[in-house]
C-alpha positions as a printed Julia matrix, in Angstrom:
74×3 Matrix{Float64}:
  -4.88   -9.14    7.47
  -1.4    -7.86    8.09
  -0.25   -5.79   11.07
   2.03   -2.97    9.92
   5.6    -3.53   10.99
   8.85   -2.31    9.55
   9.75   -4.31    6.42
   6.75   -6.65    6.48
   5.54   -8.13    3.19
   1.85   -7.82    2.22
   0.07   -9.03   -0.9
  -2.21   -6.49   -2.58
  -3.82   -7.14   -5.99
  -1.74  -10.3    -6.46
   1.63   -8.57   -5.97
   3.91   -8.47   -2.94
   4.79   -5.14   -1.34
   7.15   -4.28    1.49
   5.48   -2.14    4.15
   7.62    0.68    5.51
   7.04    3.63    7.8
   8.39    6.89    6.38
   8.25    9.55    9.11
   4.82    8.41   10.27
   3.39    7.66    6.8
   2.68    4.07    5.73
   4.27    3.22    2.4
   4.04    0.13    0.18
   7.21   -0.57   -1.85
   6.87   -2.71   -4.99
   9.53   -5.16   -6.18
  10.53   -2.57   -8.79
  10.97    0.07   -6.1
   7.85    2.15   -6.67
   6.6     3.68   -3.42
   2.84    3.95   -2.79
   1.61    6.11    0.08
  -1.5     4.84    1.87
  -3.65    6.86    4.22
  -5.4     5.67    7.37
  -8.87    4.25    6.61
 -10.0     3.17    3.14
  -7.91    4.76    0.44
  -6.36    4.29   -2.95
  -2.58    3.91   -2.79
  -0.88    6.73   -4.7
   2.69    6.55   -6.0
   5.24    8.88   -4.5
   6.27   11.37   -5.83
   4.4    10.88   -9.15
   0.84   10.65   -7.84
  -0.24    7.71  -10.05
  -2.78    5.38   -8.44
  -2.07    1.69   -7.85
  -3.96   -0.28  -10.5
  -4.44   -3.89  -11.56
  -5.36   -4.49  -15.19
  -6.32   -0.83  -15.48
  -8.66   -0.82  -12.48
  -7.97    1.2    -9.35
  -7.04   -0.79   -6.25
  -8.23    0.32   -2.82
  -6.85   -0.76    0.53
  -8.02   -0.49    4.12
  -5.42    0.63    6.67
  -7.0     0.72   10.12
  -4.9     0.52   13.25
  -1.96   -0.85   11.31
  -4.0    -3.61    9.64
  -3.66   -3.5     5.85
  -5.91   -5.43    3.46
  -7.32   -4.96   -0.01
 -10.92   -3.72   -0.29
 -12.85   -5.7    -2.89
């Protein structure tokens, strides 16, 4: 489990993401610079601004973001 802090690194679906706070929204930034917005609770990260879901090998990835704790839901 990873507590959300500015510029923290988390591993989701085998890849590292930088966690940032954009005006109150939690965002995962990939190494290639793609931004994925994640909501509070269990959600599927969605790219910003495109709206594409975060996937691994074609399967949707879901994460849990509760109280600043981020982890992948299996």
